C-alpha positions in Angstrom: 17.8 22.5 8.9 15.9 20.5 6.2 12.3 21.5 6.4 12.9 24.6 8.4 10.7 27.7 7.6 12.8 30.8 6.9 12.4 34.2 5.3 14.8 34.8 2.4 16.0 38.3 1.6 16.2 38.1 -2.2 18.8 40.1 -4.0 18.0 42.4 -6.9 16.9 40.8 -10.3 20.3 41.5 -11.9 21.8 38.7 -9.7 19.3 36.2 -11.1 21.6 33.3 -12.0 19.9 31.0 -14.4 16.6 29.9 -15.8 15.6 26.3 -16.7 12.1 26.2 -18.0 10.1 28.1 -15.5 12.6 27.4 -12.6 14.8 30.3 -11.8 17.6 30.4 -9.3 18.2 33.5 -7.2 20.8 34.4 -4.7 19.6 35.7 -1.3 20.4 35.6 2.4 18.8 34.5 5.6 19.4 35.5 9.2 19.0 32.5 11.4 19.3 34.3 14.7 18.8 37.8 16.2 22.6 38.4 16.5 23.9 36.1 13.7 25.2 37.5 10.4 23.1 36.7 7.3 24.1 33.5 5.5 23.9 33.1 1.7 21.1 31.0 0.3 19.9 29.9 -3.1 16.2 30.4 -3.8 14.5 28.4 -6.5 11.3 29.9 -7.7 8.8 29.5 -10.5 8.0 33.2 -10.6 9.2 36.5 -9.3 9.8 36.1 -5.5 8.9 38.7 -3.0 11.8 40.9 -1.6 11.3 39.0 1.7 10.2 35.6 0.5 8.7 33.0 3.0 10.4 29.7 2.1 11.3 26.2 3.2 14.9 24.9 3.3 14.6 22.0 0.8 18.3 21.1 0.4 21.8 21.6 1.7 24.5 21.7 -1.0 28.2 21.5 -0.4 31.3 22.2 -2.5 34.9 22.4 -1.4 33.9 21.9 2.2 31.4 24.8 2.2 27.7 24.3 2.8 24.9 26.4 1.5 21.1 26.2 2.0 18.7 25.9 -0.9 15.2 27.2 -0.3 11.9 27.3 -2.2 8.6 28.9 -1.6 6.4 27.0 0.8 4.6 23.9 -0.6 7.0 23.8 -3.6 8.7 20.5 -4.3 12.1 20.0 -6.0 14.2 16.9 -6.1 18.0 16.5 -5.9 18.5 16.0 -9.7 16.7 19.3 -10.5 18.6 21.2 -7.8 21.9 19.9 -9.0 21.1 20.8 -12.6 20.0 24.3 -12.0 23.0 25.1 -9.8 25.4 23.6 -12.3 23.9 25.8 -15.1 24.2 28.9 -12.8 27.6 28.3 -11.4 29.3 26.4 -14.1 29.7 23.3 -12.0 27.4 21.0 -10.0 27.6 20.9 -6.2 29.7 18.0 -4.9 26.9 16.9 -2.6 23.2 17.5 -2.3 21.2 16.5 0.8 17.5 17.0 -0.1 14.3 17.2 1.9 12.4 15.4 -0.9 13.3 12.1 -2.5 11.6 10.3 -5.3 12.2 6.8 -6.5 10.4 4.7 -9.2 10.2 1.0 -9.7 7.9 -1.8 -10.9 5.9 -4.8 -9.7 7.4 -7.3 -12.2 5.5 -10.4 -12.8 5.2 -13.5 -15.0 2.3 -15.8 -15.6 2.5 -19.6 -15.1 -0.8 -21.1 -16.1 -3.3 -19.7 -13.7 -0.6 -18.6 -11.3 1.1 -15.2 -11.2 4.6 -14.9 -9.7 6.1 -11.7 -8.6 9.8 -10.7 -8.7 10.9 -9.6 -5.3 14.5 -8.7 -4.4 16.4 -8.5 -1.2 18.2 -5.2 -0.8 21.8 -5.6 0.2 22.0 -2.4 2.2 18.5 -2.3 3.8 18.4 -6.1 4.1 14.7 -6.3 3.4 12.6 -7.7 0.6 10.9 -5.4 -1.9 10.4 -4.4 -5.5 13.2 -3.3 -7.9 13.3 0.5 -7.7 15.7 3.5 -7.5 16.2 7.2 -7.5 15.2 9.3 -10.5 18.0 10.9 -12.5 17.7 14.3 -14.0 15.7 14.4 -17.3 14.1 11.0 -16.8 10.4 10.4 -16.7 8.9 8.1 -14.0 8.6 5.2 -16.5 12.2 5.7 -17.8 13.5 5.5 -14.2 11.5 2.4 -13.5 12.7 0.6 -16.7 16.3 1.6 -16.0 16.2 0.4 -12.4 14.6 -2.9 -13.3 17.2 -3.5 -15.9 20.1 -2.5 -13.7 19.0 -4.5 -10.7 17.7 -7.6 -12.4 18.9 -7.6 -16.0 15.4 -7.8 -17.3 14.0 -5.7 -20.2 10.4 -5.5 -19.2 7.2 -4.0 -20.6 5.5 -1.5 -18.5 1.7 -1.9 -18.9 -0.5 1.2 -19.1 -3.2 1.6 -16.5 -1.4 0.9 -13.3 0.5 3.5 -11.2 0.6 3.3 -7.4 2.5 5.7 -5.0 3.8 5.4 -1.5 4.8 8.4 0.6 6.7 8.1 3.9 9.5 9.5 6.0 12.4 7.0 6.0 14.5 9.0 8.4 14.3 12.4 10.1 12.5 15.0 8.1 13.2 13.4 4.7 9.9 13.0 2.7 10.0 10.2 0.2 7.7 9.3 -2.7 8.0 6.0 -4.5 6.1 5.3 -7.8 5.4 1.8 -8.9 4.2 0.5 -12.3 3.1 -3.0 -13.3 5.6 -4.7 -15.7 5.5 -8.0 -17.4 8.6 -10.2 -17.8 9.2 -11.8 -21.1 10.9 -14.8 -19.6 14.5 -13.8 -19.6 16.9 -15.0 -17.0 17.3 -12.7 -13.9 20.9 -11.4 -13.4 21.0 -9.4 -10.2 23.2 -6.4 -9.6 25.5 -7.8 -6.9 26.4 -4.3 -5.6 22.8 -3.5 -4.8 20.8 -6.8 -4.6 21.5 -9.8 -2.4 18.9 -12.3 -3.6 15.8 -12.6 -5.7 12.7 -14.8 -5.8 9.8 -15.4 -8.2 7.2 -15.5 -5.4 3.5 -16.3 -5.2 1.4 -13.6 -3.8 1.0 -15.2 -0.4 4.8 -15.9 -0.1 5.6 -12.3 -1.1 3.3 -11.0 1.6 5.2 -13.0 4.1 8.6 -11.8 2.9 7.7 -8.1 3.0 8.5 -6.2 6.1 6.7 -2.9 5.3 3.0 -2.5 4.9 3.4 -0.1 2.0 5.0 -3.0 -0.1 2.1 -5.3 0.8 -0.5 -2.7 -0.1 1.1 -2.0 -3.5 1.3 -5.8 -4.1 -2.3 -6.3 -3.2 -3.5 -3.6 -5.6 -1.1 -4.8 -8.3 -2.3 -8.4 -8.0 -5.9 -7.4 -8.4 -5.1 -5.2 -11.4 -2.9 -7.9 -13.1 -5.5 -10.7 -12.6 -8.0 -8.5 -14.4 -5.6 -7.5 -17.1 -4.5 -11.1 -17.7 -8.1 -12.3 -17.4 -7.0 -14.8 -14.8 -9.6 -16.1 -12.3 -8.2 -16.6 -8.8 -8.5 -20.2 -7.5 -10.0 -19.1 -4.2 -11.1 -15.9 -2.5 -8.4 -16.7 0.1 -5.7 -15.3 -2.2 -7.3 -11.9 -2.1 -7.1 -11.7 1.7 -3.5 -12.6 2.2 -2.7 -9.0 3.2 -5.1 -9.1 6.1 -3.9 -12.6 7.0 -0.3 -11.5 7.0 -1.3 -8.6 9.2 -3.1 -10.8 11.7 -0.1 -13.2 11.9 2.2 -10.3 12.5 0.0 -9.0 15.3 -0.2 -12.5 16.9 3.6 -12.9 16.7 4.2 -9.5 18.2 1.8 -10.2 21.0 3.5 -13.6 21.7 6.9 -12.0 21.8 5.6 -9.3 24.2 4.2 -12.0 26.5 7.6 -13.8 26.4 9.4 -10.6 27.5 6.9 -10.1 30.3 7.4 -13.7 31.5 11.2 -13.1 31.4 10.8 -10.0 33.6 8.6 -11.8 36.1 11.1 -14.7 36.4 
């Protein structure tokens, strides 16, 4: 149901539940079929909704085994912490579970300088089993920078300094209809020892740019690293040793394509044999 377009029949204003800033939670109903009975739905809106409000299902919340849809006017984005908070203020308790259409995480490209070499802190996620940057979901009331600092501290034990002037985003669909945005900042390490969060992180490395490109599985991570490296070298006034370092992204891509083509040929040979 997440992402489904629906029309919410909005109840009268007196059943308006709660306001939080400009966000207002209404109760309404939606008929999902010609012969189905209307189902209750929450509607989160910035302003007064129409009596028959076109909306998108942005979340499914559950409490005590019962599920209920949460909708919002089309092209309006709310994340799970916001939804949980406004429902808690309206109902007196938060939902036990929130499955949200939109997800947002924040993290940092953490680096340290060794002479003319920049090394980047990359971590191997225990659940996803891939290499990336320290990052995690935003909590209610946090700014993007606060989330990034908290996640870096929790996952690596480092108290870093986020540098102004660099902010890069990635948007993708990790599974199904879920739409995820990840925000990255550049952060400089002060030289403390890394202490990883064993429940979340399997390993870490202080990697050179070329090595990090080889470790990363996803193009988004390589693209963010490429942009961060250029920005960091300018910020630190470091002159790269060769122009080759700037082309590692393209080199990594070519190596991946050659490897994929070779594996494809091996599979074909196996079929012919």
